[in-house]
A tleap script that builds the chain and sets N, CA, C and O, in Angstrom:
source leaprc.protein.ff14SB
mol = sequence {
  NMET SER ASP PHE SER SER ILE ALA PRO GLY
  VAL THR THR GLY GLY ASN ILE SER ILE GLY
  GLU PHE SER ALA VAL SER LEU GLY ALA ASN
  VAL ILE HIE GLY ILE LYS ILE GLY LYS HIE
  SER VAL ILE GLY THR GLY SER THR VAL LEU
  THR ASN ILE ASP ASP TYR VAL VAL ALA TYR
  GLY THR PRO ALA LYS ILE ILE ARG GLU ARG
  LYS ASP GLY ASP LYS TYR CLEU
}
set mol.1.N position { -61.849 -23.193 9.514 }
set mol.1.CA position { -61.388 -22.423 8.370 }
set mol.1.C position { -62.581 -21.835 7.652 }
set mol.1.O position { -63.574 -22.519 7.404 }
set mol.2.N position { -62.476 -20.581 7.325 }
set mol.2.CA position { -63.546 -19.912 6.600 }
set mol.2.C position { -63.274 -19.960 5.095 }
set mol.2.O position { -62.219 -20.416 4.655 }
set mol.3.N position { -64.239 -19.486 4.325 }
set mol.3.CA position { -64.113 -19.472 2.870 }
set mol.3.C position { -62.881 -18.694 2.422 }
set mol.3.O position { -62.557 -17.642 2.973 }
set mol.4.N position { -62.209 -19.227 1.422 }
set mol.4.CA position { -61.075 -18.597 0.754 }
set mol.4.C position { -59.879 -18.355 1.677 }
set mol.4.O position { -59.052 -17.490 1.388 }
set mol.5.N position { -59.770 -19.091 2.765 }
set mol.5.CA position { -58.589 -19.005 3.618 }
set mol.5.C position { -57.659 -20.162 3.255 }
set mol.5.O position { -58.084 -21.139 2.638 }
set mol.6.N position { -56.378 -20.045 3.647 }
set mol.6.CA position { -55.434 -21.100 3.279 }
set mol.6.C position { -54.406 -21.329 4.385 }
set mol.6.O position { -54.045 -20.428 5.142 }
set mol.7.N position { -53.956 -22.587 4.436 }
set mol.7.CA position { -52.884 -22.979 5.344 }
set mol.7.C position { -51.807 -23.633 4.492 }
set mol.7.O position { -52.076 -24.593 3.771 }
set mol.8.N position { -50.600 -23.117 4.575 }
set mol.8.CA position { -49.479 -23.639 3.779 }
set mol.8.C position { -48.941 -24.932 4.399 }
set mol.8.O position { -49.256 -25.246 5.547 }
set mol.9.N position { -48.134 -25.679 3.648 }
set mol.9.CA position { -47.511 -26.896 4.183 }
set mol.9.C position { -46.635 -26.588 5.395 }
set mol.9.O position { -46.027 -25.522 5.485 }
set mol.10.N position { -46.584 -27.538 6.319 }
set mol.10.CA position { -45.707 -27.416 7.474 }
set mol.10.C position { -46.270 -26.594 8.612 }
set mol.10.O position { -45.565 -26.356 9.593 }
set mol.11.N position { -47.514 -26.150 8.518 }
set mol.11.CA position { -48.135 -25.393 9.607 }
set mol.11.C position { -48.536 -26.369 10.702 }
set mol.11.O position { -49.097 -27.429 10.427 }
set mol.12.N position { -48.242 -26.002 11.952 }
set mol.12.CA position { -48.592 -26.818 13.102 }
set mol.12.C position { -49.614 -26.078 13.945 }
set mol.12.O position { -49.435 -24.904 14.266 }
set mol.13.N position { -50.688 -26.773 14.301 }
set mol.13.CA position { -51.686 -26.175 15.186 }
set mol.13.C position { -51.738 -26.984 16.468 }
set mol.13.O position { -51.552 -28.201 16.459 }
set mol.14.N position { -51.993 -26.299 17.563 }
set mol.14.CA position { -52.047 -26.967 18.851 }
set mol.14.C position { -53.448 -27.381 19.241 }
set mol.14.O position { -53.710 -27.640 20.416 }
set mol.15.N position { -54.345 -27.449 18.291 }
set mol.15.CA position { -55.723 -27.819 18.591 }
set mol.15.C position { -56.690 -27.006 17.755 }
set mol.15.O position { -56.419 -26.706 16.592 }
set mol.16.N position { -57.813 -26.651 18.348 }
set mol.16.CA position { -58.839 -25.888 17.628 }
set mol.16.C position { -58.408 -24.445 17.431 }
set mol.16.O position { -58.080 -23.749 18.392 }
set mol.17.N position { -58.410 -24.000 16.184 }
set mol.17.CA position { -58.122 -22.610 15.852 }
set mol.17.C position { -59.188 -22.121 14.884 }
set mol.17.O position { -59.902 -22.922 14.281 }
set mol.18.N position { -59.294 -20.815 14.738 }
set mol.18.CA position { -60.256 -20.221 13.813 }
set mol.18.C position { -59.496 -19.308 12.854 }
set mol.18.O position { -58.727 -18.445 13.277 }
set mol.19.N position { -59.727 -19.514 11.548 }
set mol.19.CA position { -59.062 -18.698 10.530 }
set mol.19.C position { -60.140 -17.991 9.725 }
set mol.19.O position { -60.992 -18.643 9.121 }
set mol.20.N position { -60.109 -16.656 9.710 }
set mol.20.CA position { -61.121 -15.855 9.044 }
set mol.20.C position { -61.044 -15.910 7.529 }
set mol.20.O position { -60.069 -16.397 6.957 }
set mol.21.N position { -62.098 -15.398 6.884 }
set mol.21.CA position { -62.178 -15.371 5.424 }
set mol.21.C position { -60.992 -14.635 4.808 }
set mol.21.O position { -60.542 -13.612 5.324 }
set mol.22.N position { -60.498 -15.173 3.701 }
set mol.22.CA position { -59.425 -14.575 2.901 }
set mol.22.C position { -58.125 -14.405 3.679 }
set mol.22.O position { -57.326 -13.529 3.349 }
set mol.23.N position { -57.896 -15.222 4.704 }
set mol.23.CA position { -56.657 -15.151 5.480 }
set mol.23.C position { -55.709 -16.262 5.063 }
set mol.23.O position { -56.136 -17.273 4.504 }
set mol.24.N position { -54.420 -16.075 5.334 }
set mol.24.CA position { -53.412 -17.062 4.965 }
set mol.24.C position { -52.437 -17.268 6.118 }
set mol.24.O position { -51.977 -16.311 6.741 }
set mol.25.N position { -52.129 -18.544 6.390 }
set mol.25.CA position { -51.113 -18.903 7.368 }
set mol.25.C position { -49.968 -19.498 6.564 }
set mol.25.O position { -50.136 -20.529 5.913 }
set mol.26.N position { -48.802 -18.854 6.604 }
set mol.26.CA position { -47.674 -19.210 5.737 }
set mol.26.C position { -46.882 -20.411 6.246 }
set mol.26.O position { -47.101 -20.908 7.351 }
set mol.27.N position { -45.952 -20.858 5.399 }
set mol.27.CA position { -45.119 -22.044 5.643 }
set mol.27.C position { -44.533 -22.105 7.051 }
set mol.27.O position { -43.967 -21.130 7.545 }
set mol.28.N position { -44.679 -23.264 7.686 }
set mol.28.CA position { -44.001 -23.534 8.939 }
set mol.28.C position { -44.463 -22.743 10.138 }
set mol.28.O position { -43.795 -22.767 11.172 }
set mol.29.N position { -45.580 -22.039 10.046 }
set mol.29.CA position { -46.076 -21.283 11.190 }
set mol.29.C position { -46.624 -22.234 12.248 }
set mol.29.O position { -47.042 -23.350 11.940 }
set mol.30.N position { -46.617 -21.782 13.488 }
set mol.30.CA position { -47.164 -22.538 14.617 }
set mol.30.C position { -48.270 -21.702 15.246 }
set mol.30.O position { -48.074 -20.527 15.557 }
set mol.31.N position { -49.424 -22.314 15.429 }
set mol.31.CA position { -50.567 -21.613 16.012 }
set mol.31.C position { -51.067 -22.437 17.189 }
set mol.31.O position { -51.420 -23.605 17.022 }
set mol.32.N position { -51.102 -21.837 18.388 }
set mol.32.CA position { -51.502 -22.603 19.566 }
set mol.32.C position { -53.021 -22.726 19.660 }
set mol.32.O position { -53.756 -22.020 18.970 }
set mol.33.N position { -53.473 -23.621 20.513 }
set mol.33.CA position { -54.887 -23.928 20.696 }
set mol.33.C position { -55.708 -22.685 21.066 }
set mol.33.O position { -55.282 -21.863 21.877 }
set mol.34.N position { -56.868 -22.570 20.467 }
set mol.34.CA position { -57.817 -21.524 20.822 }
set mol.34.C position { -57.601 -20.172 20.157 }
set mol.34.O position { -58.332 -19.226 20.449 }
set mol.35.N position { -56.623 -20.057 19.279 }
set mol.35.CA position { -56.313 -18.775 18.636 }
set mol.35.C position { -57.300 -18.477 17.515 }
set mol.35.O position { -57.722 -19.372 16.782 }
set mol.36.N position { -57.659 -17.199 17.399 }
set mol.36.CA position { -58.515 -16.733 16.310 }
set mol.36.C position { -57.725 -15.776 15.430 }
set mol.36.O position { -57.183 -14.781 15.910 }
set mol.37.N position { -57.665 -16.086 14.138 }
set mol.37.CA position { -56.999 -15.229 13.159 }
set mol.37.C position { -58.097 -14.530 12.381 }
set mol.37.O position { -58.971 -15.184 11.812 }
set mol.38.N position { -58.058 -13.205 12.351 }
set mol.38.CA position { -59.124 -12.405 11.752 }
set mol.38.C position { -59.197 -12.513 10.240 }
set mol.38.O position { -58.367 -13.157 9.598 }
set mol.39.N position { -60.226 -11.856 9.687 }
set mol.39.CA position { -60.447 -11.828 8.241 }
set mol.39.C position { -59.352 -11.037 7.538 }
set mol.39.O position { -58.849 -10.045 8.066 }
set mol.40.N position { -58.989 -11.490 6.336 }
set mol.40.CA position { -58.049 -10.790 5.460 }
set mol.40.C position { -56.675 -10.578 6.117 }
set mol.40.O position { -55.996 -9.594 5.826 }
set mol.41.N position { -56.275 -11.485 6.987 }
set mol.41.CA position { -54.985 -11.367 7.671 }
set mol.41.C position { -53.983 -12.375 7.127 }
set mol.41.O position { -54.361 -13.399 6.557 }
set mol.42.N position { -52.701 -12.073 7.310 }
set mol.42.CA position { -51.627 -12.942 6.839 }
set mol.42.C position { -50.667 -13.195 8.002 }
set mol.42.O position { -50.245 -12.266 8.691 }
set mol.43.N position { -50.329 -14.476 8.204 }
set mol.43.CA position { -49.340 -14.861 9.212 }
set mol.43.C position { -48.067 -15.235 8.463 }
set mol.43.O position { -48.101 -16.072 7.561 }
set mol.44.N position { -46.952 -14.626 8.829 }
set mol.44.CA position { -45.684 -14.815 8.126 }
set mol.44.C position { -45.069 -16.190 8.339 }
set mol.44.O position { -45.393 -16.892 9.297 }
set mol.45.N position { -44.184 -16.556 7.437 }
set mol.45.CA position { -43.482 -17.834 7.463 }
set mol.45.C position { -42.723 -18.027 8.775 }
set mol.45.O position { -42.003 -17.135 9.222 }
set mol.46.N position { -42.892 -19.199 9.385 }
set mol.46.CA position { -42.164 -19.546 10.597 }
set mol.46.C position { -42.613 -18.836 11.857 }
set mol.46.O position { -41.959 -18.955 12.893 }
set mol.47.N position { -43.700 -18.107 11.797 }
set mol.47.CA position { -44.178 -17.361 12.967 }
set mol.47.C position { -44.799 -18.297 13.995 }
set mol.47.O position { -45.253 -19.391 13.661 }
set mol.48.N position { -44.812 -17.854 15.249 }
set mol.48.CA position { -45.500 -18.561 16.320 }
set mol.48.C position { -46.585 -17.639 16.853 }
set mol.48.O position { -46.295 -16.584 17.416 }
set mol.49.N position { -47.828 -18.042 16.672 }
set mol.49.CA position { -48.970 -17.203 17.044 }
set mol.49.C position { -49.438 -17.607 18.436 }
set mol.49.O position { -49.932 -18.717 18.640 }
set mol.50.N position { -49.276 -16.686 19.399 }
set mol.50.CA position { -49.630 -16.945 20.788 }
set mol.50.C position { -50.849 -16.162 21.242 }
set mol.50.O position { -51.433 -16.472 22.281 }
set mol.51.N position { -51.244 -15.144 20.473 }
set mol.51.CA position { -52.415 -14.327 20.813 }
set mol.51.C position { -53.297 -14.190 19.580 }
set mol.51.O position { -52.849 -14.421 18.457 }
set mol.52.N position { -54.548 -13.814 19.797 }
set mol.52.CA position { -55.470 -13.620 18.682 }
set mol.52.C position { -54.960 -12.523 17.758 }
set mol.52.O position { -54.335 -11.561 18.203 }
set mol.53.N position { -55.235 -12.680 16.466 }
set mol.53.CA position { -54.791 -11.727 15.448 }
set mol.53.C position { -56.015 -11.001 14.900 }
set mol.53.O position { -57.010 -11.633 14.545 }
set mol.54.N position { -55.939 -9.674 14.832 }
set mol.54.CA position { -57.050 -8.844 14.362 }
set mol.54.C position { -57.308 -9.032 12.869 }
set mol.54.O position { -56.524 -9.667 12.164 }
set mol.55.N position { -58.429 -8.465 12.400 }
set mol.55.CA position { -58.750 -8.429 10.976 }
set mol.55.C position { -57.804 -7.462 10.256 }
set mol.55.O position { -57.338 -6.485 10.842 }
set mol.56.N position { -57.529 -7.745 8.989 }
set mol.56.CA position { -56.797 -6.848 8.082 }
set mol.56.C position { -55.402 -6.470 8.574 }
set mol.56.O position { -55.035 -5.295 8.544 }
set mol.57.N position { -54.617 -7.455 9.027 }
set mol.57.CA position { -53.237 -7.187 9.446 }
set mol.57.C position { -52.287 -8.246 8.896 }
set mol.57.O position { -52.703 -9.322 8.467 }
set mol.58.N position { -51.002 -7.908 8.922 }
set mol.58.CA position { -49.938 -8.867 8.641 }
set mol.58.C position { -49.168 -9.023 9.952 }
set mol.58.O position { -48.716 -8.039 10.535 }
set mol.59.N position { -49.024 -10.276 10.411 }
set mol.59.CA position { -48.311 -10.557 11.654 }
set mol.59.C position { -47.155 -11.499 11.356 }
set mol.59.O position { -47.278 -12.410 10.538 }
set mol.60.N position { -46.031 -11.271 12.028 }
set mol.60.CA position { -44.820 -12.046 11.753 }
set mol.60.C position { -43.972 -12.113 13.008 }
set mol.60.O position { -43.985 -11.195 13.828 }
set mol.61.N position { -43.232 -13.206 13.152 }
set mol.61.CA position { -42.254 -13.322 14.233 }
set mol.61.C position { -42.620 -14.365 15.266 }
set mol.61.O position { -43.648 -15.036 15.174 }
set mol.62.N position { -41.730 -14.481 16.272 }
set mol.62.CA position { -41.942 -15.403 17.375 }
set mol.62.C position { -41.720 -14.655 18.675 }
set mol.62.O position { -40.572 -14.428 19.055 }
set mol.63.N position { -42.761 -14.269 19.358 }
set mol.63.CA position { -44.171 -14.458 19.033 }
set mol.63.C position { -44.611 -13.503 17.921 }
set mol.63.O position { -44.005 -12.451 17.719 }
set mol.64.N position { -45.658 -13.878 17.214 }
set mol.64.CA position { -46.153 -13.064 16.095 }
set mol.64.C position { -46.623 -11.702 16.593 }
set mol.64.O position { -47.383 -11.603 17.556 }
set mol.65.N position { -46.155 -10.659 15.918 }
set mol.65.CA position { -46.564 -9.285 16.217 }
set mol.65.C position { -47.082 -8.654 14.939 }
set mol.65.O position { -46.633 -8.995 13.845 }
set mol.66.N position { -48.017 -7.745 15.074 }
set mol.66.CA position { -48.565 -7.052 13.910 }
set mol.66.C position { -47.497 -6.108 13.368 }
set mol.66.O position { -46.986 -5.249 14.087 }
set mol.67.N position { -47.163 -6.283 12.068 }
set mol.67.CA position { -46.132 -5.427 11.484 }
set mol.67.C position { -46.716 -4.377 10.545 }
set mol.67.O position { -46.073 -3.367 10.259 }
set mol.68.N position { -47.943 -4.619 10.064 }
set mol.68.CA position { -48.607 -3.592 9.267 }
set mol.68.C position { -50.068 -3.945 9.111 }
set mol.68.O position { -50.487 -5.074 9.366 }
set mol.69.N position { -50.838 -2.954 8.685 }
set mol.69.CA position { -52.251 -3.164 8.415 }
set mol.69.C position { -52.467 -3.373 6.932 }
set mol.69.O position { -51.634 -2.977 6.117 }
set mol.70.N position { -53.586 -3.997 6.574 }
set mol.70.CA position { -53.945 -4.244 5.173 }
set mol.70.C position { -55.243 -3.526 4.858 }
set mol.70.O position { -56.008 -3.185 5.760 }
set mol.71.N position { -55.486 -3.301 3.583 }
set mol.71.CA position { -56.734 -2.707 3.112 }
set mol.71.C position { -57.387 -3.659 2.133 }
set mol.71.O position { -56.718 -4.536 1.585 }
set mol.72.N position { -58.675 -3.504 1.903 }
set mol.72.CA position { -59.344 -4.320 0.888 }
set mol.72.C position { -58.621 -4.164 -0.441 }
set mol.72.O position { -58.305 -3.048 -0.855 }
set mol.73.N position { -58.360 -5.276 -1.103 }
set mol.73.CA position { -57.710 -5.253 -2.402 }
set mol.73.C position { -56.200 -5.326 -2.357 }
set mol.73.O position { -55.567 -5.465 -3.403 }
set mol.74.N position { -55.583 -5.236 -1.149 }
set mol.74.CA position { -54.121 -5.369 -1.068 }
set mol.74.C position { -53.700 -6.774 -1.483 }
set mol.74.O position { -54.415 -7.745 -1.236 }
set mol.75.N position { -52.533 -6.871 -2.116 }
set mol.75.CA position { -51.971 -8.179 -2.426 }
set mol.75.C position { -51.430 -8.773 -1.139 }
set mol.75.O position { -51.148 -8.052 -0.182 }
set mol.76.N position { -51.286 -10.099 -1.120 }
set mol.76.CA position { -50.855 -10.759 0.105 }
set mol.76.C position { -49.417 -10.462 0.478 }
set mol.76.O position { -49.078 -10.496 1.661 }
set mol.77.N position { -48.562 -10.173 -0.488 }
set mol.77.CA position { -47.161 -9.928 -0.169 }
set mol.77.C position { -46.792 -8.491 -0.418 }
set mol.77.O position { -45.644 -8.102 -0.202 }
savepdb mol mol.pdb
quit
């Protein structure tokens, strides 16, 4: 976990993962072993992350897909 990143309650990880600065993994998400979540990214509630997530995106679903991009200063929701 990098500085200012967060993991909500109920998140399950399958082993070693990397979470970039200012990123958030929401309630009940599942992240498999070896996944890298980029800087300033948000993983939606209940999502299952099977592939690496780029910087500055919001990803949601099972499997998690990028649904939009973020910019510096955007609010998390």
